[in-house]
Phi, psi and omega in degrees: 000133183280145179274144175303136180276152178241136179273091180291333186296338180260013175277125181289163185298326181296329176292317182292325179305314175306304177306312179298319181296330188260003182244158175285137183304318176305319182301310182299318175301313182297318183294322179297317183292324185282316193280132176290322183238106192300309185288332182273325193246019186292329176295333180272331183271328183281110178246344183242134177217136181245116184245131177249120182055047179288150173272157176307317185298315182294324177303316181295319182293316185293325179294333176271355181263300182270102199275338188255012183297134183240339183221131183224134171237128179243126189239126169266125180245328182268147178289147177087351182245004187279065180216123182225035184290318192247023187269136173239130184280140184231170179057226187295332175300342176273001179239013184295145175269332180221138180221131178238134174232130191212151175243125169243026184294134174304132181100352177078017179294131177287165178270120183286111177246001170068232174262027177059043178294341187293344180268005186296316181265326183280334189298320186299334180263346185297133172245345178220135179224130177238120178242112181240127180049051178248151178262113184251128178266317176205169182261024183302325180295340184289341181301331182270357187270063183290338184261000186303128182251326181231138183225129175236125179240098192235123183049035179278157173255120190253140167287172181295324177299313180295318184295320184277335184256020187290313185286329174299322182290326182290340180297337177278356177258081191292342182259001188296123183242334184231133177227128176239109175240115177234078176283341187208055189286163175296333176270002180287145177217138177282142179303141176303132177090003180273149174269197187289341180238020178077005177079009185247358186060033185271159184283149178297158181285144174279145180291142181289132177266124179252014174294128183084015178296321177298320182287326187279333185225067189285338184264019178300131171253340183220130182226123176239117190231111173228096184214155181289122184230126169295167177300320182291317183290327177295316177300314184296323182297313189284325187269333186245300189297311183297331180291339178276003177236079184292345187257006182296127183240340180227134183219125175233125176231141167249116189261005187265136180292166181196168176246138189261125175281178181294335180274001181088010182258152181279145174243146179250143000267171171302164180304154185301140176096340178280113180236166183289122178259170180298334184292339185263357180268156183297339183295336177263322186285314195289323179294321175303318181292315188293326186280325181279326189228070186288352184263009184300136172253342183222125181223132179229122178234138174224155168112343178287167187242354182218146177212126179213192187295325183300327181290312183296318177297333177290350182278002188308323178290342181271071186288346181262013191292137173236337180224130180220127181227117176231049184301134166269149177289150175293143183276138166297130182302321183296339183265356187292328174293333177287327175296324177293324179294314183291323183280335190246019186296162177058232190294343179275014187293326182295327175292335179292318183298333185274355181284153178294158180292145180080357178287143180224021179238153168288145182301327180289347177276359182270136180273118184254188178297319189297312182297313182291325171294324171301319178294318186285333177291323181291318185235073179298340180255029175302118183257332188227124181225122176227117181226071178294138171071008182283159178268122185247145167268157177301323175299321179296315180291328177295318175300315181301329186290343178281350179297132178250358186261354188291141176237332178232126180223125171238120180229064182298141166074018179287125181206183177057034173276151179288156183299335181282349176215086184278174170298324183293320178296323176297311179301324187289327180262005179287104184291341177273354184312316179293342184250000184292137181255326180226134176220128185233112180242032184303137176063019173280084189294340179274001176287141180236183175302319175308315180294316185297323179292323180298316173305311183303327186273324193245337185268069189285342184266001187299131176245339183231122178216130178229116174243033179307120179066027178272166171067052175298146183071029173086007182292336178245137185217189180302326183301307183296313181297317181295334179289352177273001183305321180301335184276352190292329181294336179253332188296138178252329182225131182218131179238121182237021185297156172061024177267101185295328182277000181280126179235185181291332181296317180295319179294321178295320176295317183296321184264021179289342167245151182300156174238078189288341182257349186292128184243333181228131185215134180236126173228026186301145175061023169265084195290343186269357179273131184246195183300325183297323180292323182286325175299322174293327181292316179304320182285330184260354194236080184290332185264008189295129185246329184224129182231127183249113181234037181301123177053038165280082188285348179277352177267131182235205185298328187288321178291319178294323174305330179287344182273339183302330182281346186283107189294324186268357181294125180245340177208135170237117182266121184220055175295137180078010180224074184297331185293327180290312184293329182286327175285345172260005179304138179097353180254152175304335181284348184281001181298135177288159174293152181291141186296143179229149181288337181261137178283149177256137173047060178085355172295169180233153184306140173065022181256124176285164176303322179295314180302320181289323175302312178298321175298314179298323177294321173295319184290326178293326175295320175303316183294321180299325176283337180268344180256116183265129180272118186239139189245327186235171180288325179300314178298321177297314182298320179302317180297316185292324180291317176293333180288328179065230185274006177289155171284146176235126180249123190246130174246119181248129182213179177211129182301127175087004182235125178218098182257159178260340179088359177224164184272100181287137174288156176298121186287155177287134177268109181269327188214155193282098181254131178272172184289332177295321178296319179300316183295321180295316179301322182290318181293321177302331179289316179296325179294322182298320179296322180296319175298322182293320179295323182290322178295313181299320177304317180299318191274341180241071186296345180271009177244137173269140179241136181235135179243121176241111185241115181285131179224019179099349186288150184296314180299311182298318177298323177299312181301315182299315177296325175301321183278356177074030183271126175238348178241135179243125003278165174220138172255133177236142177238124189237144168217133182057032180080005188250134173288120176272311187198155175221149176244120183257130180084159184289341185301119178061017179290333178296322180283324179302328173306298187294325186288314176301316182289329178288318185293307187263333185257359180052046184212144178212178183292148183074015181081011178294137177241115180301323179301337178287342185235343179241113184286143180264113183266118186240004182191173179293326179293325178293323181293317178294327176296316183296311184291335181264000179290335182237126177250356178288120180289348176279349183262117177277131185256118181246125179247119178269109182262117189222172170250162186291319186249023178275115185302313177310316177302318178293322182287334181269341186305314180304326177294319179301315182292316182297317183293323179297323176288331181276327188266023180300124188085357181244320184201143176249149183233153173213162181230137182236112171272112192288336179256026186283316175204188187294316179300322181286327175298317178295311180302323178293323175291319184293335179274355182059047180279125178258318186227152176235148354283142177246132175243123180256126182257134178232152175228123184051034176085007180240134183293130179239001181173166181216150170223137181236125178141168186254012183280131178289316176302323177293321179298312180299319183302317179294317179299313180299319175301318181292322180283328173296333184290335184250017172087012182262136180266161181298153176288153183299143178288151182282162178275117179243153178277139172292147174287147169292207153310015187234108179251135180050165175037028174083013182289159180245000000 
């Protein structure tokens, strides 16, 4: 049947403005490119349409105008208009092949679709249906969708009828091959500003019932399931429902439970008492999946807390595997001690003591050669592998390097490798490197310039590269970033966020040859990049569509103005940089990033970039009032007198000077590094110390801070000599005019600031007071009071015996504070400074203390053991061993919220 013709030549310009405003720009651009005559042939060329807040009348008119539409996406943006319960699609809309319905209403209000009446006329031709953030009453409209092949139900709010009848509705979809259900997905976020119910007084969403999924959708080849599941429901899914899908090829599961808000979004943390059980670990899940779906070619599992060789070996039945993702979540630093407890409980306490300091994984969670070789034998054609935050042994990485089939590799957070086998050595031996299309090394702190140079020379096929947050301590600089220049002709996505050593010079070297394919670039939190670097990006990247400049404080209006000429640029993210947003106002690139409930890099929920800037200005003003700049000896003495018994932290420094205080050996040269780069790395460490002191000054108002900057003046140099400072920078801690301790050189000085303030000043980050959880022993009477405070024989009493100026005692004290907060009801802690006064010296002698720090263990007031040393792992192991001796298991880890990708420094 011939379609009625439309006389496009007589449509006025105002009419075209309406059409263009309601359409997605890529569709219009594609139609203009394809059609010889835009106005004459638009009905034939325009096949995809994106409508925002359309009225039912406009849907009817558009359906009778654009006769060849095949794909339509409808998005609700404005409040009060998000309702499509009784709408029927007519004309070309009744012949659609794909339909997407979505809500982006501020506050999280879902798009009301009722019983899906909108599918009455469109359903018979639909092959793909996507519902995102929709309010579904029932699935009655699905009965007409006999040709539906793919169904996405993402972050929707379901009535009880819809939740219980979901699998029954799937039974009418005889051709359904792909199902994506994310009622509570890891990427879900409540809109900024939404309350617990989205601000609309709506009823909570009913939990989705998956009982009968295998019988209702037996032809599924792809299943993605991210929904709140109890242990019983998860077990039924694995053992019953998956067995009803014999053709399943792709499976993605998020196995961690969650709580659903009224808008269908997940809220963190889970309800109190909900902890990770064995039913949600890979040792239980993988064998069940392998037995139920042996034909899998793609397996992605999230939400587990352990990954080891035994899990990789359990994949043996999946001989067709091509894509594997078993990412671990990043650990909350406060939960690392609990991971040790969980891993080393009971009889294994002695093994805990043997682990290295800072270790937070069980030995069986380390990926070794045995597990990796087993995986490569099972899946010799493995193309995609993602094992984020896994713990690797050198032998395990070396075995992975032997693979020749990998095309996508994601290894987030690989660190703590020994010097004899670094991450750079792994890349050098990676046989798949020339063929890799995607490589993600985010938060791999041991990556250096030499590794980046290796990528520039050998990874010729890379299209996606992320080195976000790599090279901690100045290992990555302009030299390494510039060495990536040979990759720029093929790269499409590049992430250089959180590279402290990146400056305009590195950007210029990187962009010295054009980047014609680059579409996405992120240099967020690269504070040393200025307008010149952004101008180089704008000149070299003609296809750039997304650019992230969050908190690039060195970029101003001049750099932003260079971006106005970028024709393809669609979004510039510049949180914390209002001058960039102002310079780009009125352009498509000025669209803000989608709101998220979690703030980025020190931001706070519901805080705009302008509010954040003003807050940081107030905090900077507070720092200026708390940090005293001292020039003469008289001023210094006056500050000490005014402080009284408060702690005074003194930083002595000089601009352009950053010494370690030790004779460093000549480093092994892997790559041609000039002296200027080495100097920049050293100065970056001193800059980081300044930032730590400023942050500590904000968080610890009861501590006074003094800054002395030598500049060659006679008075300042005399003061520095009086203080006995010979290494710059130097930290000194005073109380009552007496020097307690000093830290010479920049080495580990960042940690030294917090350790000293906590040890001497009874203050920590977030307002923590160590004295509230660790009792101070100043006499025999205080010791007897501490020992008699607990009569429970199950509670271990730990006395930390230290000296005022002993470095090891200062280093281990933060771990003592953390354990005292974590072990409540399991162990209590006290501290004795043996040289504090005459009573403590007498007490030190009566306890027969030879070395410090010494930890004395008491039970019911009687000594049961001792431990000498500053190793955190040894201390935890000894405590567990003492408790295991009387039959006590470690306490359960607390329920904590997982971090979003920002670890340290505000990362998410």
